[in-house]
C-alpha positions in Angstrom: 193.8 130.1 18.0 191.1 132.1 16.2 188.1 133.7 17.8 185.0 135.5 16.4 184.9 138.2 19.1 187.3 140.1 21.3 187.1 142.6 24.2 189.0 145.7 22.9 190.1 149.1 24.2 189.0 151.9 21.9 188.6 155.6 22.3 185.4 156.3 20.3 182.1 158.2 20.9 179.6 155.9 19.1 177.9 153.2 21.2 177.4 150.8 18.2 179.1 151.0 14.8 180.7 149.0 12.0 184.3 149.6 11.1 187.0 148.1 8.8 190.3 147.0 10.3 193.6 146.2 8.6 194.7 142.7 9.9 197.8 141.1 8.3 197.4 143.3 5.2 193.8 142.3 4.8 190.6 144.3 5.4 188.3 142.8 8.0 185.0 144.2 9.0 183.8 144.2 12.6 180.7 145.3 14.5 181.6 147.2 17.7 179.4 147.5 20.8 180.5 149.8 23.7 180.2 148.2 27.1 181.9 150.8 29.3 183.9 154.0 28.7 186.7 153.0 26.2 185.8 149.3 26.3 184.1 147.6 23.3 183.3 144.1 22.1 184.4 143.6 18.5 182.4 141.0 16.6 183.9 139.6 13.4 182.0 137.8 10.7 184.7 135.1 10.4 187.2 134.0 13.0 190.5 136.0 13.2 193.7 135.2 15.1 194.9 138.0 17.2 197.1 138.3 20.3 197.0 139.9 23.7 197.6 143.7 23.5 197.9 143.7 19.6 197.2 147.1 18.2 195.0 147.0 15.1 194.4 150.1 13.0 191.2 151.2 11.2 191.5 151.3 7.5 190.3 154.8 6.8 191.5 156.8 9.9 194.3 156.9 12.5 192.4 155.2 15.3 193.3 151.8 16.6 192.0 149.1 18.9 194.0 147.3 21.6 193.1 143.5 21.9 192.4 142.6 25.5 190.6 139.3 25.8 188.8 136.8 23.5 185.1 136.0 24.1 185.2 132.3 25.1 181.4 131.9 25.3 178.2 133.8 25.4 178.3 136.2 28.4 175.3 137.6 30.3 175.5 141.0 32.0 176.8 139.5 35.2 179.7 137.7 33.5 180.5 140.8 31.4 180.8 142.7 34.7 183.3 140.1 35.9 185.3 140.3 32.7 185.5 144.0 33.1 186.9 143.6 36.6 189.6 141.4 35.1 190.3 143.9 32.3 190.6 146.7 34.9 193.3 144.8 36.8 195.4 144.2 33.7 198.6 146.1 34.0 199.3 147.3 30.5 203.0 147.9 31.2 203.8 144.5 32.8 201.5 142.2 30.9 203.7 139.1 31.3 203.4 139.1 35.0 199.6 139.4 34.8 198.8 136.7 32.2 198.8 133.7 34.6 196.5 135.6 37.0 194.1 136.3 34.0 193.9 132.6 33.3 192.9 131.7 36.8 190.5 134.6 37.1 188.7 133.2 34.0 187.7 130.3 36.2 185.6 132.7 38.3 183.6 133.2 35.2 183.8 130.0 33.3 183.4 126.6 35.0 185.9 125.2 32.5 188.8 126.5 30.5 190.8 125.0 27.6 194.1 126.7 28.3 195.6 125.4 25.1 193.3 127.7 23.1 194.9 130.7 24.9 198.6 129.8 24.6 199.1 131.6 21.3 196.9 134.5 22.3 198.9 135.1 25.6 202.4 134.2 24.1 202.6 131.3 26.5 205.0 128.3 26.3 203.1 125.0 26.7 205.6 123.2 28.8 206.0 126.2 31.2 202.2 126.5 31.4 201.8 122.7 32.2 204.3 123.1 35.0 202.4 126.1 36.3 199.1 124.2 36.1 200.5 121.2 38.0 201.8 123.6 40.7 198.3 125.1 41.0 196.7 121.6 41.1 199.1 120.6 44.0 197.9 123.8 45.8 194.3 122.6 45.2 193.4 125.7 43.3 192.6 124.0 40.0 192.0 120.5 38.6 193.6 119.4 35.3 191.1 117.2 33.4 193.0 116.7 30.2 196.7 117.3 29.6 196.4 117.4 25.8 194.1 120.4 25.6 195.0 121.6 29.1 191.3 121.4 30.0 191.0 122.7 33.6 188.4 123.6 36.2 188.6 125.2 39.6 189.2 122.8 42.4 186.0 124.0 44.1 183.9 123.2 41.0 185.5 119.8 40.7 184.8 119.0 44.4 181.2 120.2 44.1 180.5 118.2 41.0 182.2 115.1 42.5 180.1 115.4 45.7 176.9 115.8 43.6 177.8 112.7 41.6 178.6 110.6 44.7 175.3 111.8 46.3 173.3 110.8 43.2 175.0 107.4 42.9 174.6 106.7 46.6 170.8 107.4 46.2 170.5 104.9 43.3 172.7 102.4 45.1 170.8 102.5 48.4 167.5 102.3 46.6 168.8 99.3 44.7 168.3 100.9 41.3 170.7 98.8 39.2 170.6 100.7 35.8 170.8 104.5 35.3 170.6 106.3 32.0 173.6 108.6 31.4 171.1 111.2 30.1 169.5 111.2 33.6 172.9 111.8 35.3 173.6 114.5 32.7 170.3 116.2 33.5 170.9 116.2 37.2 174.5 117.1 37.1 174.0 119.7 34.3 177.2 118.3 32.6 177.1 116.9 29.0 177.6 113.2 29.1 179.9 113.4 26.1 182.2 115.8 27.7 185.6 114.9 29.0 184.7 116.1 32.5 181.6 113.9 32.7 183.8 110.8 32.0 186.5 112.2 34.3 184.0 112.4 37.2 182.7 108.8 36.6 186.3 107.6 36.6 186.9 109.5 39.9 184.1 107.7 41.7 184.9 104.2 40.3 186.7 103.3 43.6 183.6 104.2 45.6 181.1 102.2 43.4 181.4 99.1 41.4 179.8 99.8 38.0 180.3 99.5 34.3 179.2 101.7 31.4 177.3 99.9 28.7 176.3 102.2 25.7 174.2 104.9 27.2 173.7 103.4 30.7 175.5 103.0 34.0 175.0 99.6 35.5 175.9 98.8 39.1 177.7 95.4 39.4 176.4 95.2 43.0 173.7 96.9 45.0 173.2 97.8 48.7 172.2 94.9 50.9 168.6 94.4 51.9 167.8 94.1 55.6 167.4 90.3 55.3 170.8 90.1 53.6 172.4 92.1 56.4 170.8 89.8 59.0 172.1 86.7 57.1 175.6 88.1 56.9 175.6 88.9 60.7 174.5 85.4 61.4 177.2 83.9 59.3 179.9 86.1 60.9 178.6 85.1 64.4 178.7 81.4 63.5 182.2 81.6 62.1 183.4 83.5 65.2 181.6 81.4 67.8 182.8 78.1 66.3 186.3 79.4 65.4 185.8 78.4 61.8 188.9 80.0 60.3 188.3 77.7 57.3 184.8 76.6 56.5 182.4 75.4 53.8 178.8 76.2 52.9 177.9 72.8 54.5 179.4 74.0 57.8 177.1 77.0 57.8 174.1 75.0 56.7 174.5 72.7 59.6 174.9 75.5 62.1 172.1 77.8 60.9 168.6 77.9 59.6 169.7 80.0 56.6 168.9 78.8 53.1 171.5 77.8 50.6 170.8 80.9 48.5 171.1 83.2 51.6 174.5 81.7 52.4 175.7 81.9 48.8 174.8 85.6 48.6 176.3 86.4 51.9 179.6 84.6 51.2 179.7 86.3 47.8 179.4 89.7 49.5 182.0 88.9 52.2 184.4 87.7 49.5 183.8 90.9 47.5 184.6 93.1 50.5 187.6 90.9 51.2 186.6 89.7 54.6 186.9 86.2 53.4 188.9 84.5 50.6 187.6 81.6 48.5 190.2 78.8 48.5 188.4 76.6 46.0 184.9 75.6 45.1 184.3 74.2 48.6 186.3 76.1 51.2 186.6 79.7 52.4 189.1 81.2 54.8 189.0 84.3 57.0 191.2 87.0 55.3 193.0 87.8 58.6 193.9 84.1 59.1 195.2 83.9 55.6 197.5 86.9 56.2 198.8 85.3 59.4 199.7 82.1 57.5 201.5 84.1 54.8 203.5 86.0 57.4 204.5 82.7 59.0 205.6 81.4 55.6 207.8 84.5 55.2 209.4 83.9 58.6 209.9 80.2 57.8 211.7 81.1 54.5 213.9 83.6 56.3 214.9 81.2 59.1 214.7 77.7 57.6 214.9 78.0 53.9 212.7 78.4 50.9 211.3 74.7 50.7 208.6 73.4 53.0 206.9 69.9 53.2 203.3 69.2 54.2 204.2 68.1 57.7 206.2 71.3 58.4 203.4 73.4 56.9 200.9 71.6 59.2 203.1 72.3 62.2 203.5 75.9 61.1 199.8 76.6 60.7 198.2 74.1 63.1 195.9 73.1 60.3 194.7 69.5 59.8 195.5 67.7 56.5 191.8 68.3 55.5 192.6 72.0 55.3 196.3 72.0 54.6 195.9 70.7 51.0 193.3 73.4 49.9 195.4 76.2 51.4 198.6 75.0 49.7 196.8 74.5 46.4 195.5 78.0 46.7 199.0 79.3 47.4 200.2 77.5 44.2 197.4 79.2 42.2 198.5 82.6 43.5 202.2 82.1 42.9 202.9 82.2 46.7 204.3 78.7 46.5 205.2 76.3 43.7 205.0 72.5 44.0 208.3 70.6 43.6 207.6 66.8 44.0 206.4 66.4 47.7 207.5 69.9 48.8 206.6 73.5 48.1 209.1 76.2 47.2 208.1 79.5 48.9 208.1 82.3 46.4 207.3 85.1 48.8 209.8 88.0 49.1 211.1 88.3 52.6 
């Protein structure tokens, strides 16, 4: 990988000068700026490909520079100080043992690092490096964002960014803001929306929030409940429990409450979405826990009495009336839990 600038070791008196170097039998001009004692930054007009601890001679004298580190970004004085700390800790005699430490120390300066860019510079094997990065990720020291470019960040930075994103989305969600511009998230997170990391973070919170990305916007597919919706859901749950309605319809709730059809529909949609209830068909719903009990009874029946069951046996097994038996069996057929064979059902569950 080629870079425009490098930290180099050079014994020279001038603070700022231009010199010609011989690199691969070619003359390359570089501007040198002293940063401390025998440490300089060499700025080349065009990118050059050099390696860790390469020794490059000046064209017209016997002096040489030793390549230490590439400049990966623009550094302020604070970052240069940290770079110098890394350079000071480099053991010139046992460079191989120090290289991996250098990589991870970079994450104290840079939030992100494309390790692939440094493989050639540090004489690293990609497979061995991936194994090392995976080991460090398991130790929760780094987070691998992209395996192709070996794009990594410190685990702390990943967790901080993830926490910030969750906090932001929770704020929008609780305040029922359905659509958010990605540019707004970009501004608040201070992470470019086109970056791999931005998309990686969004993917990481997809289990916490239901949303989709449409062009330049994030759109919630559901929003936090209003107080009236919460009250309606509590009323429905109370009615179902009080009347032991393991299987019920919208009409059942309408008769037993003063809730509107819309309030009931919205509440049932929410309860279905959080998997407290399951919709059997257009008319009937069943409590999820009750459905699990029936499935477990079917497994036991198959194990003890065979894989075929008729309607009468199913009614006896579940204590359901015929009114509810048929919707449940038809639901099971649709979910490949059972399959109809004439007047019986073959149980497909694995026991």
